[in-house]
TORGU-747018 format. One record per residue (C-alpha): residue number from 1; residue in one letter; x, y, z. Coordinates in Angstrom, 2 decimals, decimal comma. Example, Ala and Ser with C-alpha at 12.3 -4.5 7.8 and 13.67 -1.06 7.14 Angstrom:
! TORGU-747018
+-----+--------+---------+---------+---------+
| num | residu |      c1 |      c2 |      c3 |
+-----+--------+---------+---------+---------+
|   1 |      a |   12,30 |   -4,50 |    7,80 |
|   2 |      s |   13,67 |   -1,06 |    7,14 |
+-----+--------+---------+---------+---------+
! end
This chain:
! TORGU-747018
+-----+--------+---------+---------+---------+
| num | residu |      c1 |      c2 |      c3 |
+-----+--------+---------+---------+---------+
|   1 |      x |   25,43 |   43,96 |   77,59 |
|   2 |      x |   21,66 |   45,07 |   76,64 |
|   3 |      x |   23,25 |   47,44 |   74,41 |
|   4 |      x |   25,14 |   45,33 |   72,39 |
|   5 |      x |   22,28 |   42,43 |   72,04 |
|   6 |      x |   19,85 |   45,20 |   70,85 |
|   7 |      x |   22,72 |   46,30 |   68,49 |
|   8 |      x |   22,88 |   42,52 |   67,14 |
|   9 |      x |   18,93 |   41,84 |   67,10 |
|  10 |      x |   18,79 |   45,33 |   64,86 |
|  11 |      x |   21,15 |   44,14 |   62,11 |
|  12 |      x |   19,12 |   40,64 |   62,10 |
|  13 |      x |   16,05 |   42,22 |   61,70 |
|  14 |      x |   17,28 |   44,35 |   58,76 |
|  15 |      x |   19,18 |   41,30 |   57,01 |
|  16 |      x |   15,64 |   39,58 |   57,25 |
|  17 |      x |   13,42 |   42,61 |   56,23 |
|  18 |      x |   10,81 |   42,08 |   53,25 |
|  19 |      x |   11,45 |   38,16 |   54,01 |
|  20 |      x |    9,32 |   35,84 |   55,15 |
|  21 |      x |    9,75 |   34,54 |   58,80 |
|  22 |      x |   13,14 |   32,84 |   59,12 |
|  23 |      x |   12,67 |   29,02 |   60,48 |
|  24 |      x |   15,91 |   29,17 |   61,94 |
|  25 |      x |   18,20 |   32,22 |   63,44 |
|  26 |      x |   21,64 |   31,18 |   64,80 |
|  27 |      x |   24,41 |   33,34 |   66,56 |
|  28 |      x |   27,90 |   32,08 |   66,87 |
|  29 |      x |   30,21 |   33,73 |   69,40 |
|  30 |      x |   33,69 |   34,08 |   70,13 |
|  31 |      x |   33,78 |   34,03 |   74,03 |
|  32 |      x |   33,50 |   30,46 |   75,60 |
|  33 |      x |   29,79 |   28,85 |   75,96 |
|  34 |      x |   29,00 |   26,05 |   77,98 |
|  35 |      x |   26,45 |   23,29 |   77,09 |
|  36 |      x |   23,44 |   25,51 |   78,46 |
|  37 |      x |   24,53 |   28,29 |   76,08 |
|  38 |      x |   25,52 |   30,33 |   78,80 |
|  39 |      x |   28,35 |   32,74 |   78,26 |
|  40 |      x |   30,87 |   34,23 |   80,97 |
|  41 |      x |   32,95 |   36,37 |   79,73 |
|  42 |      x |   35,30 |   39,20 |   80,73 |
|  43 |      x |   36,32 |   40,54 |   77,11 |
|  44 |      x |   32,68 |   40,99 |   76,54 |
|  45 |      x |   31,97 |   42,39 |   80,18 |
|  46 |      x |   29,16 |   39,27 |   80,48 |
|  47 |      x |   27,99 |   37,51 |   83,28 |
|  48 |      x |   26,51 |   34,54 |   82,91 |
|  49 |      x |   24,13 |   35,69 |   79,78 |
|  50 |      x |   21,87 |   33,65 |   78,27 |
|  51 |      x |   22,30 |   34,77 |   74,64 |
|  52 |      x |   19,88 |   32,75 |   72,98 |
|  53 |      x |   16,80 |   33,83 |   75,22 |
|  54 |      x |   17,85 |   37,42 |   75,40 |
|  55 |      x |   17,92 |   37,39 |   71,13 |
|  56 |      x |   14,79 |   35,14 |   71,05 |
|  57 |      x |   12,98 |   37,71 |   73,14 |
|  58 |      x |   14,30 |   40,69 |   71,09 |
|  59 |      x |   13,65 |   39,09 |   67,48 |
|  60 |      x |   10,45 |   36,74 |   68,77 |
|  61 |      x |   11,92 |   34,06 |   66,98 |
|  62 |      x |   13,85 |   30,40 |   68,71 |
|  63 |      x |   17,59 |   31,21 |   68,12 |
|  64 |      x |   20,82 |   28,60 |   68,24 |
|  65 |      x |   23,49 |   29,55 |   69,71 |
|  66 |      x |   26,68 |   28,24 |   69,17 |
|  67 |      x |   31,01 |   28,52 |   70,05 |
|  68 |      x |   32,46 |   30,27 |   67,02 |
|  69 |      x |   35,75 |   28,18 |   67,28 |
|  70 |      x |   33,56 |   25,18 |   67,03 |
|  71 |      x |   31,31 |   26,36 |   64,39 |
|  72 |      x |   34,52 |   27,19 |   62,36 |
|  73 |      x |   35,83 |   23,60 |   63,11 |
|  74 |      x |   32,49 |   22,40 |   61,91 |
|  75 |      x |   32,93 |   24,24 |   58,71 |
|  76 |      x |   36,40 |   23,10 |   58,06 |
|  77 |      x |   35,13 |   19,49 |   58,77 |
|  78 |      x |   32,25 |   20,14 |   55,98 |
|  79 |      x |   35,00 |   21,12 |   53,66 |
|  80 |      x |   37,01 |   18,29 |   53,65 |
|  81 |      x |   37,31 |   16,19 |   50,60 |
|  82 |      x |   34,94 |   13,15 |   50,66 |
|  83 |      x |   37,25 |   10,55 |   49,48 |
|  84 |      x |   36,86 |    8,00 |   52,27 |
|  85 |      x |   40,22 |    8,56 |   53,83 |
|  86 |      x |   40,42 |    9,13 |   57,34 |
|  87 |      x |   41,96 |   12,98 |   57,80 |
|  88 |      x |   42,83 |   12,50 |   61,01 |
|  89 |      x |   42,45 |   14,89 |   64,35 |
|  90 |      x |   42,82 |   18,66 |   64,02 |
|  91 |      x |   43,42 |   21,41 |   66,52 |
|  92 |      x |   41,41 |   24,57 |   65,11 |
|  93 |      x |   43,19 |   27,61 |   66,81 |
|  94 |      x |   41,28 |   30,95 |   66,78 |
|  95 |      x |   42,92 |   33,90 |   68,18 |
|  96 |      x |   41,75 |   37,78 |   67,88 |
|  97 |      x |   40,55 |   39,78 |   71,11 |
|  98 |      x |   39,06 |   36,54 |   72,53 |
|  99 |      x |   41,31 |   33,22 |   72,18 |
| 100 |      x |   39,47 |   30,43 |   71,84 |
| 101 |      x |   40,54 |   26,77 |   70,18 |
| 102 |      x |   38,20 |   23,31 |   69,17 |
| 103 |      x |   38,93 |   19,89 |   67,98 |
| 104 |      x |   38,13 |   17,83 |   65,21 |
| 105 |      x |   38,31 |   13,69 |   66,36 |
| 106 |      x |   37,11 |   10,97 |   64,67 |
| 107 |      x |   35,07 |   13,18 |   62,01 |
| 108 |      x |   33,27 |   15,17 |   64,88 |
| 109 |      x |   33,43 |   18,76 |   66,56 |
| 110 |      x |   34,58 |   18,03 |   70,24 |
| 111 |      x |   32,16 |   20,08 |   72,63 |
| 112 |      x |   33,63 |   21,61 |   75,59 |
| 113 |      x |   31,43 |   20,44 |   78,40 |
| 114 |      x |   32,14 |   23,49 |   80,77 |
| 115 |      x |   32,98 |   26,41 |   78,64 |
| 116 |      x |   35,31 |   27,91 |   81,29 |
| 117 |      x |   38,04 |   29,89 |   80,32 |
| 118 |      x |   41,60 |   27,90 |   79,82 |
| 119 |      x |   43,88 |   28,84 |   82,39 |
| 120 |      x |   46,64 |   27,24 |   81,31 |
| 121 |      x |   47,02 |   30,17 |   78,82 |
| 122 |      x |   47,08 |   32,54 |   81,88 |
| 123 |      x |   49,66 |   30,52 |   83,72 |
| 124 |      x |   51,85 |   30,95 |   80,06 |
| 125 |      x |   51,87 |   34,52 |   80,14 |
| 126 |      x |   53,21 |   35,19 |   83,69 |
| 127 |      x |   56,50 |   37,25 |   83,65 |
| 128 |      x |   56,14 |   37,90 |   79,66 |
| 129 |      x |   54,47 |   41,83 |   80,40 |
| 130 |      x |   51,60 |   40,85 |   78,59 |
| 131 |      x |   49,55 |   39,71 |   81,88 |
| 132 |      x |   46,34 |   41,69 |   82,08 |
| 133 |      x |   43,60 |   41,17 |   84,44 |
| 134 |      x |   40,54 |   41,76 |   82,23 |
| 135 |      x |   41,50 |   40,49 |   78,94 |
| 136 |      x |   43,02 |   37,05 |   77,93 |
| 137 |      x |   47,08 |   37,50 |   78,03 |
| 138 |      x |   47,14 |   36,19 |   74,38 |
| 139 |      x |   44,40 |   38,86 |   73,07 |
| 140 |      x |   45,23 |   41,50 |   70,79 |
| 141 |      x |   43,89 |   43,44 |   73,74 |
| 142 |      x |   46,41 |   42,62 |   76,05 |
| 143 |      x |   49,32 |   43,35 |   73,55 |
| 144 |      x |   47,89 |   46,63 |   72,34 |
| 145 |      x |   47,33 |   47,57 |   76,17 |
| 146 |      x |   51,01 |   46,35 |   77,08 |
| 147 |      x |   52,14 |   49,08 |   74,06 |
| 148 |      x |   50,35 |   51,71 |   75,04 |
| 149 |      x |   52,04 |   51,61 |   78,46 |
| 150 |      x |   55,16 |   51,57 |   76,59 |
| 151 |      x |   53,91 |   54,71 |   74,82 |
| 152 |      x |   53,41 |   53,39 |   71,40 |
| 153 |      x |   50,48 |   54,91 |   69,69 |
| 154 |      x |   48,56 |   52,16 |   68,40 |
| 155 |      x |   44,20 |   51,93 |   68,98 |
| 156 |      x |   43,74 |   48,32 |   67,91 |
| 157 |      x |   46,01 |   45,36 |   67,14 |
| 158 |      x |   46,09 |   46,17 |   63,39 |
| 159 |      x |   47,23 |   49,79 |   64,38 |
| 160 |      x |   49,83 |   48,12 |   66,11 |
| 161 |      x |   50,65 |   45,81 |   63,57 |
| 162 |      x |   51,12 |   49,05 |   61,23 |
| 163 |      x |   53,15 |   50,77 |   63,54 |
| 164 |      x |   55,61 |   47,61 |   63,78 |
| 165 |      x |   56,63 |   48,27 |   60,39 |
| 166 |      x |   58,96 |   51,28 |   60,88 |
| 167 |      x |   58,66 |   50,63 |   64,79 |
| 168 |      x |   61,07 |   48,03 |   66,31 |
| 169 |      x |   59,45 |   48,41 |   70,05 |
| 170 |      x |   56,05 |   47,59 |   68,54 |
| 171 |      x |   57,46 |   44,81 |   66,77 |
| 172 |      x |   59,01 |   43,28 |   70,33 |
| 173 |      x |   55,21 |   43,65 |   71,48 |
| 174 |      x |   53,57 |   41,48 |   68,71 |
| 175 |      x |   56,43 |   39,02 |   68,87 |
| 176 |      x |   55,96 |   38,35 |   72,54 |
| 177 |      x |   52,50 |   37,76 |   71,90 |
| 178 |      x |   53,07 |   35,35 |   68,92 |
| 179 |      x |   55,89 |   33,40 |   71,27 |
| 180 |      x |   53,06 |   32,91 |   73,77 |
| 181 |      x |   51,10 |   31,62 |   70,76 |
| 182 |      x |   53,69 |   29,29 |   69,90 |
| 183 |      x |   53,94 |   28,19 |   73,71 |
| 184 |      x |   49,85 |   27,62 |   73,64 |
| 185 |      x |   50,06 |   25,77 |   70,22 |
| 186 |      x |   52,79 |   23,49 |   71,29 |
| 187 |      x |   51,73 |   22,88 |   74,51 |
| 188 |      x |   48,21 |   21,23 |   72,85 |
| 189 |      x |   49,89 |   20,02 |   70,09 |
| 190 |      x |   51,96 |   18,05 |   71,98 |
| 191 |      x |   49,48 |   16,59 |   74,27 |
| 192 |      x |   47,31 |   15,19 |   71,62 |
| 193 |      x |   49,44 |   14,98 |   68,77 |
| 194 |      x |   47,03 |   15,40 |   65,88 |
| 195 |      x |   47,75 |   15,35 |   61,91 |
| 196 |      x |   46,70 |   19,21 |   61,20 |
| 197 |      x |   46,64 |   22,93 |   62,79 |
| 198 |      x |   44,41 |   25,32 |   61,40 |
| 199 |      x |   45,25 |   28,79 |   62,18 |
| 200 |      x |   42,14 |   31,25 |   62,22 |
| 201 |      x |   41,69 |   35,02 |   63,55 |
| 202 |      x |   42,88 |   38,41 |   63,01 |
| 203 |      x |   46,54 |   37,08 |   64,92 |
| 204 |      x |   47,51 |   34,99 |   62,00 |
| 205 |      x |   45,50 |   36,97 |   58,95 |
| 206 |      x |   47,06 |   40,58 |   59,68 |
| 207 |      x |   50,78 |   40,09 |   60,11 |
| 208 |      x |   51,78 |   37,76 |   57,60 |
| 209 |      x |   55,53 |   38,16 |   58,75 |
| 210 |      x |   54,64 |   36,59 |   62,45 |
| 211 |      x |   52,24 |   34,22 |   60,81 |
| 212 |      x |   55,56 |   32,62 |   58,86 |
| 213 |      x |   57,62 |   32,71 |   62,48 |
| 214 |      x |   54,90 |   31,64 |   64,21 |
| 215 |      x |   54,89 |   28,42 |   61,71 |
| 216 |      x |   58,28 |   27,54 |   61,58 |
| 217 |      x |   58,63 |   28,00 |   65,15 |
| 218 |      x |   55,83 |   25,14 |   65,43 |
| 219 |      x |   57,36 |   22,82 |   63,04 |
| 220 |      x |   60,40 |   23,41 |   64,89 |
| 221 |      x |   59,55 |   22,91 |   68,15 |
| 222 |      x |   57,38 |   19,64 |   67,09 |
| 223 |      x |   60,36 |   18,18 |   64,91 |
| 224 |      x |   57,93 |   16,83 |   62,63 |
| 225 |      x |   57,04 |   17,46 |   58,87 |
| 226 |      x |   53,92 |   15,48 |   59,24 |
| 227 |      x |   51,79 |   17,96 |   60,73 |
| 228 |      x |   49,91 |   19,64 |   58,11 |
| 229 |      x |   49,44 |   23,37 |   58,94 |
| 230 |      x |   46,80 |   25,59 |   57,26 |
| 231 |      x |   45,01 |   29,16 |   57,36 |
| 232 |      x |   41,63 |   29,23 |   57,51 |
| 233 |      x |   39,70 |   31,13 |   54,81 |
| 234 |      x |   39,00 |   34,35 |   54,62 |
| 235 |      x |   35,31 |   34,03 |   54,86 |
| 236 |      x |   35,30 |   31,94 |   57,95 |
| 237 |      x |   33,42 |   33,94 |   60,56 |
| 238 |      x |   30,55 |   34,37 |   57,82 |
| 239 |      x |   30,35 |   30,74 |   57,30 |
| 240 |      x |   30,28 |   29,56 |   61,13 |
| 241 |      x |   27,75 |   32,10 |   62,07 |
| 242 |      x |   26,01 |   30,57 |   58,33 |
| 243 |      x |   26,32 |   27,17 |   60,11 |
| 244 |      x |   25,24 |   27,71 |   63,29 |
| 245 |      x |   22,21 |   29,11 |   61,86 |
| 246 |      x |   21,21 |   25,93 |   59,82 |
| 247 |      x |   22,21 |   23,54 |   62,31 |
| 248 |      x |   18,82 |   22,92 |   63,63 |
| 249 |      x |   17,44 |   22,47 |   60,32 |
| 250 |      x |   20,65 |   20,03 |   59,77 |
| 251 |      x |   19,64 |   18,03 |   62,99 |
| 252 |      x |   15,99 |   18,02 |   62,51 |
| 253 |      x |   15,56 |   18,21 |   58,59 |
| 254 |      x |   11,25 |   18,40 |   58,86 |
| 255 |      x |   11,64 |   21,34 |   61,45 |
| 256 |      x |    8,87 |   23,78 |   60,31 |
+-----+--------+---------+---------+---------+
! end
């Protein structure tokens, strides 16, 4: 943990080198985060880490911390056209090595109360061969681990997608993960019935074949053409981090 936070602080200092002291510094994390800014994540190998306090100590400036998925959803909300129409609720679903989601409801981003990992997704993975004790079963890491156990050489999910172009066995592991993603998506969509779904993260961006299949399966299961489905913008991670950093100024424009 200390080494990772040291690395982040080092790069933040590099970015501000030669500039005046920042008024606000922000950090967005993909892992689940509770209302007090504490992160416990098996993917990060962190247990009750106060990221804001740790980074503030290293940088010498107050740091604002937020959920990456929530910040991405907020950026999506800010990018909506100002036409006065109610866009309805939106599910923002992020899938990479960490799987997370956020809701836009009544023009605001819902903030999870506990910040705990969604156990229902682990239940969905039982019996699929993608169960993993250390990481989220819907993550790229779990899929790569299962593929490597079957003898497929891939060091990352991106590698596995590349290998799958000529290796049907690798494609089957990716499809198995995508099936779980569809199960998770349709479960949540059926319960809340939002107007829109935004997909973000490596799982959807680097595998366009899988993305098309996921979208078609979600539409088939939902049996409705009214759900708007879109892919998050290419700079969404950067925009989410930037939004987290300027949030204190937005909340208090006279902050000095």
